C-alpha positions, 0 to 999 in steps of 0.5 A: 520519539515516543515508545512505540516508534523506538520498540518499532525501530528495535524490531526493523533492526531484525531483518526477518521482522522488517521483511514481514512488516513491509510485506504486510504493509505492501499488501495493505497499500494494495488493498487499499488502492483496490478498494479505492477504485472499486468504490470509483468503478461503482461511482461511475467515474470517468474512464480516464480517472479509472485507467489512471488509478490502475496505472497508478497500482501498476506502478506501485506493483512494479516498485515493489 
């Protein structure tokens, strides 16, 4: 285990840090998925594929 991993594990023991870290990670994950969806819309991907991605984002949001 490298130094960065050890430091992160130590920080994750702090509940406030852990909450903030997970919140930011969730925001970045959603942002990435929305950007991917936007690119697919611009590329005129099939409607079924777009709906599938939207449903995937919805499932992710429900799980959070």
